[in-house]
C-alpha positions in Angstrom: -14.5 23.1 -2.9 -12.8 19.7 -3.6 -14.6 17.4 -6.0 -13.8 13.9 -7.0 -14.5 11.2 -9.6 -13.6 7.6 -10.3 -14.2 5.3 -13.2 -13.5 1.8 -14.3 -13.6 0.2 -17.8 -13.2 -3.4 -18.6 -13.3 -3.0 -22.4 -10.4 -4.8 -24.0 -9.7 -2.1 -26.6 -7.6 0.7 -25.2 -9.3 3.5 -27.2 -12.8 2.3 -25.9 -11.5 1.9 -22.4 -10.1 5.4 -22.3 -13.2 6.9 -23.8 -15.4 5.2 -21.2 -13.4 6.3 -18.2 -12.9 9.9 -19.6 -16.6 10.2 -20.2 -17.5 9.1 -16.7 -15.0 11.4 -15.1 -16.2 14.4 -17.1 -19.8 13.6 -16.2 -19.0 13.4 -12.5 -16.9 16.6 -12.5 -19.4 18.5 -14.6 -16.9 18.9 -17.4 -14.1 20.5 -15.3 -10.5 19.5 -15.8 -9.0 17.7 -12.7 -6.0 18.9 -10.9 -4.9 15.3 -10.1 -5.5 12.3 -12.3 -4.3 8.8 -11.2 -4.7 5.9 -13.6 -4.2 2.1 -13.1 -4.0 -0.2 -16.1 -3.9 -4.0 -16.2 -1.1 -5.8 -18.0 -3.4 -6.0 -21.1 -2.7 -2.3 -21.8 1.1 -2.3 -21.4 1.7 -2.3 -25.2 -0.8 0.4 -25.9 -0.2 2.6 -22.8 1.5 5.4 -24.7 -1.5 6.0 -26.9 -3.9 5.5 -24.1 -2.2 8.0 -21.8 -1.9 10.6 -24.6 -5.6 10.3 -25.3 -6.5 10.5 -21.6 -4.3 13.6 -21.1 -5.9 15.3 -24.2 -9.4 14.5 -23.0 -9.0 15.5 -19.3 -6.0 17.8 -19.3 -5.0 17.3 -15.7 -2.5 19.4 -13.9 -0.7 16.3 -12.7 -1.1 12.8 -14.2 0.3 9.7 -12.3 -0.2 6.1 -13.1 1.1 2.5 -13.1 0.3 -1.0 -14.4 -1.0 -3.7 -12.2 -2.1 -7.3 -12.1 -5.6 -6.1 -11.3 -7.4 -2.7 -10.7 -10.4 -1.5 -8.9 -12.9 1.2 -9.3 -16.0 2.0 -7.2 -17.2 -1.1 -5.4 -15.8 -3.5 -8.1 -12.4 -5.3 -8.2 -11.1 -6.4 -11.6 -8.6 -8.8 -10.2 -7.2 -10.8 -13.0 -9.0 -9.6 -16.2 -8.9 -6.5 -18.3 -9.2 -3.3 -16.4 -8.5 0.4 -16.7 -9.3 2.6 -13.7 -8.9 6.3 -13.0 -9.2 8.6 -10.0 -9.7 12.3 -10.6 -9.7 15.2 -8.2 -10.3 18.9 -8.4 -8.2 20.3 -5.6 -8.2 24.1 -5.6 -5.4 25.4 -3.4 -3.7 22.1 -3.0 0.1 21.7 -3.5 1.0 19.0 -6.1 4.5 18.2 -7.1 5.0 15.2 -9.5 8.1 13.1 -9.2 9.9 10.6 -11.5 12.4 8.8 -9.4 15.0 6.3 -10.4 18.0 4.5 -8.8 21.5 5.3 -10.1 24.9 3.8 -9.2 27.4 6.3 -7.8 31.0 6.0 -6.4 29.3 6.0 -3.0 26.8 3.4 -3.9 23.2 3.5 -5.2 21.3 6.7 -4.8 17.8 7.8 -5.7 17.6 10.8 -8.1 14.6 12.9 -9.1 13.7 14.4 -5.7 12.9 18.1 -6.1 15.7 20.4 -5.2 13.4 23.1 -3.7 11.5 22.4 -0.5 8.0 21.2 -1.0 5.5 21.5 1.8 3.7 18.2 1.6 1.8 15.8 3.9 1.6 12.7 1.8 3.7 11.2 -1.0 1.6 9.0 -3.3 4.1 6.5 -4.8 4.0 3.7 -7.3 7.3 1.8 -7.6 8.7 -0.9 -9.8 9.7 -3.8 -7.5 12.7 -4.9 -9.7 14.5 -1.6 -10.1 13.6 0.7 -7.2 15.1 0.3 -3.7 11.8 1.0 -2.0 12.7 0.0 1.6 16.0 1.9 1.6 14.2 4.9 0.1 11.6 4.8 2.9 14.3 4.6 5.6 16.1 7.6 4.1 12.8 9.5 3.8 11.9 8.9 7.4 15.2 10.3 8.4 15.2 13.3 6.1 11.5 14.2 6.1 10.0 13.0 9.4 6.2 13.3 9.3 5.8 12.8 5.5 3.5 9.8 5.0 4.1 7.5 2.0 1.1 5.7 0.6 1.0 3.6 -2.5 2.2 0.2 -3.8 4.5 -1.8 -6.0 3.6 -2.3 -9.7 2.4 -5.8 -10.2 1.7 -6.3 -13.9 5.0 -8.2 -14.5 6.9 -11.0 -12.9 10.3 -10.0 -14.3 12.2 -6.8 -14.9 11.1 -4.4 -17.6 7.5 -5.5 -17.7 5.9 -2.8 -15.6 5.1 0.7 -16.7 5.1 3.9 -14.6 3.9 7.2 -15.8 4.3 10.8 -14.7 2.7 13.6 -16.7 2.4 11.7 -19.9 6.0 10.3 -19.8 6.1 6.5 -19.4 9.0 4.7 -17.6 9.8 1.0 -17.5 11.6 1.3 -14.1 12.0 3.5 -11.1 9.0 5.1 -9.3 6.3 7.6 -10.1 5.0 9.8 -7.4 3.3 13.1 -6.4 3.8 15.1 -3.3 0.5 16.4 -2.0 0.0 19.2 0.5 -2.7 21.4 1.9 -5.5 18.9 2.0 -5.5 17.3 5.4 -5.3 13.8 3.9 -5.9 10.8 6.2 -4.2 7.4 5.8 -5.5 3.9 6.8 -3.2 0.9 6.8 -5.0 -2.4 7.5 -2.4 -5.2 7.9 -5.1 -7.8 8.3 -3.8 -9.4 11.4 -4.7 -9.6 15.0 -2.5 -10.2 18.1 -2.6 -13.4 20.1 -1.1 -14.1 23.5 0.9 -11.5 25.4 3.5 -9.0 24.5 7.2 -9.7 25.3 10.4 -7.7 25.2 13.2 -9.0 23.0 16.0 -9.8 25.4 18.3 -11.4 22.9 18.5 -11.1 19.2 20.1 -9.4 16.2 19.9 -9.1 12.4 16.6 -10.7 11.6 16.6 -13.3 14.4 14.5 -13.1 17.6 16.4 -15.3 20.0 14.8 -14.7 23.4 11.6 -13.2 24.5 11.3 -12.1 28.1 14.5 -14.1 28.9 13.4 -17.4 27.3 13.9 -18.8 23.8 11.4 -17.5 21.3 10.4 -20.9 20.2 9.6 -21.9 23.8 7.3 -18.8 24.1 5.6 -19.8 20.9 5.1 -23.4 22.1 3.5 -22.2 25.3 1.1 -20.0 23.3 0.2 -22.9 21.0 -0.6 -25.1 24.1 -3.0 -22.4 25.5 -5.1 -21.6 22.5 -7.9 -23.6 20.9 -7.6 -25.8 17.8 -8.7 -23.1 15.4 -6.2 -20.6 16.7 -3.5 -23.3 16.8 -4.2 -24.0 13.1 -3.8 -20.3 12.3 -0.5 -20.2 14.1 0.8 -23.1 12.0 -0.4 -21.7 8.7 0.2 -18.0 9.1 2.4 -17.0 11.9 3.6 -13.3 12.2 5.3 -11.1 14.7 4.2 -7.6 15.4 6.9 -5.0 16.4 5.6 -2.1 18.5 6.3 1.1 16.7 6.0 3.5 19.6 7.6 2.1 22.7 6.4 5.1 24.8 2.9 3.8 24.8 1.7 2.0 28.0 -0.8 -0.2 26.1 -0.7 -1.6 22.6 -3.6 -2.3 20.3 -4.7 -2.2 16.7 -2.4 -0.1 14.6 0.5 -0.1 17.1 2.4 -3.0 15.5 4.4 -3.3 12.4 3.6 -6.9 11.3 6.2 -9.1 9.8 6.2 -12.7 8.6 8.0 -15.4 10.5 10.2 -16.9 7.8 12.0 -19.7 9.7 13.2 -21.1 13.0 16.2 -22.8 14.5 15.2 -25.5 16.8 18.8 -25.9 18.2 18.9 -22.3 19.5 15.2 -21.6 19.9 15.4 -18.6 17.6 12.9 -17.5 15.0 13.7 -15.6 11.8 11.5 -12.7 10.8 11.3 -10.2 8.0 12.5 -7.2 10.1 15.7 -5.9 11.7 15.6 -7.1 15.3 16.9 -5.0 18.2 17.1 -5.9 21.9 14.6 -4.0 23.9 11.8 -3.9 21.3 8.4 -5.1 22.3 6.8 -7.8 20.1 3.7 -9.9 20.0 2.7 -12.9 17.9 0.0 -12.3 15.3 -2.2 -14.4 13.1 -3.8 -13.6 9.8 -6.9 -15.0 8.1 -9.8 -13.7 6.2 -11.9 -13.0 9.3 -9.0 -11.1 11.0 -8.4 -9.1 7.8 -12.1 -8.3 7.5 -12.4 -7.3 11.1 -9.3 -5.1 11.0 -10.3 -3.2 7.9 -13.8 -2.5 9.3 -12.5 -1.4 12.7 -10.0 1.0 11.1 -12.6 2.5 8.7 -15.2 2.8 11.5 -13.1 5.8 12.8 -13.0 7.6 9.5 -15.0 9.6 7.0 -14.0 10.6 3.5 -15.3 12.1 0.3 -13.0 9.9 -1.9 -10.3 7.2 -1.6 -7.3 5.8 -3.3 -6.8 2.1 -2.5 -3.7 -0.1 -2.7 -4.5 -3.7 -1.8 -2.3 -6.8 -1.9 -2.6 -9.2 -4.8 -2.7 -11.9 -2.2 -6.0 -10.6 -0.9 -9.1 -10.5 -3.2 -11.2 -13.5 -4.1 -8.6 -16.2 -3.3 -8.1 -14.9 0.2 -11.7 -13.8 1.2 -13.6 -16.4 -0.8 -15.8 -13.7 -2.5 -15.1 -11.0 -5.0 -14.9 -7.3 -4.3 -14.2 -7.7 -0.6 -12.1 -4.6 0.2 -14.1 -2.3 -2.1 -17.3 -3.6 -0.7 -16.2 -2.9 2.9 -15.0 0.6 1.9 -18.4 1.3 0.3 -20.3 -0.1 3.3 -18.2 1.8 5.9 -17.6 5.1 4.1 -20.5 5.2 1.6 -20.5 5.1 -2.2 -17.6 7.5 -2.6 -15.3 7.8 -5.7 -12.7 5.0 -5.2 -10.0 3.6 -7.5 -6.8 1.7 -7.0 -4.9 -1.4 -7.8 -3.7 -4.8 -6.6 0.0 -4.5 -5.6 3.1 -6.6 -5.3 3.7 -4.8 -1.9 1.8 -2.0 -0.2 3.2 1.2 1.2 1.8 2.9 4.3 2.8 4.5 7.6 2.5 2.6 10.9 3.0 5.2 13.7 5.8 7.5 12.7 7.4 5.0 10.3 6.7 4.4 6.6 7.0 0.7 5.6 6.6 -1.8 2.8 3.9 -4.3 3.7 2.3 -7.5 2.4 -1.3 -8.7 2.6 -2.3 -5.2 3.5 -4.9 -2.7 2.3 -3.4 0.9 2.3 -5.8 3.8 1.7 -5.5 7.5 1.4 -8.7 9.3 2.3 -9.5 12.6 0.7 -11.7 15.2 2.6 
């Protein structure tokens, strides 16, 4: 039977923090050693992470140990956004397949390539991944993985403890790396994933009839900006304000569907516009024939989206990767995402971090997101 534990310490001394979380985990697991241990440390622990990880490994002796540093961490129903925090997630998973990975990018005569992937075939359903945003080509890696391993879901986030190269730490089985990515392939569990992009569609869907690179030039045979102005004229003042402050475009992932709803769009930010041509620039490769719809994002839409997605689910435990742009500054109150998870799924063991970008599948595609809450749910 699978068993889970999660713990959070906000003690500023690493030795005390490790002792607190290890004690809580041992108590919740009845003294048994976990198969999987994932830890999240705030930037305050970067300098002492070697000793902290060594002590944690000695106290809990997990089969696989994975971890990263972050701007903030979470545990249970509490989010330690910008202070000291050390959180752990532990799981006893008899019969599960676990394969730890230490990935890094290397230059070759044929260009950059990612090394560290296991040579032997591993039967996995989910890759849990924490990556350094300054040294790991996350989006290129996801594209390659989608082509080589269709059906493998990637869930995780970008380390967020530093604003410049070399400041983050990633750990795999006690070894700490200042760059690359740390991951574990997980199989045999029936894991579920939830990716809440925090947006809602407005207006109607259109087919891209002209566009290329990252520009949407025409929607349904007319300039994209013209379609946007028509939408702005039809909505009320509150909706118009959201369009002005946080406009996004959702790209349908599965064009074979007849109707599109929540979870069917890969949401990307509108980054600019060309009034002369009527084109809009977005953070996504644009192809003629794709179906798109304008989206807006605010705290109410993000709250509604997370609740609606979790209403379909049940879980015994969860790992959570939420954007560092969410939290108190976005929702106005602390502990929003963990509070909703607790309300919708119950007081289950939960741990995670605030990310500089979140990883999660939309349809059959793995993607790097922003302002998103990505969850992996354990049965």
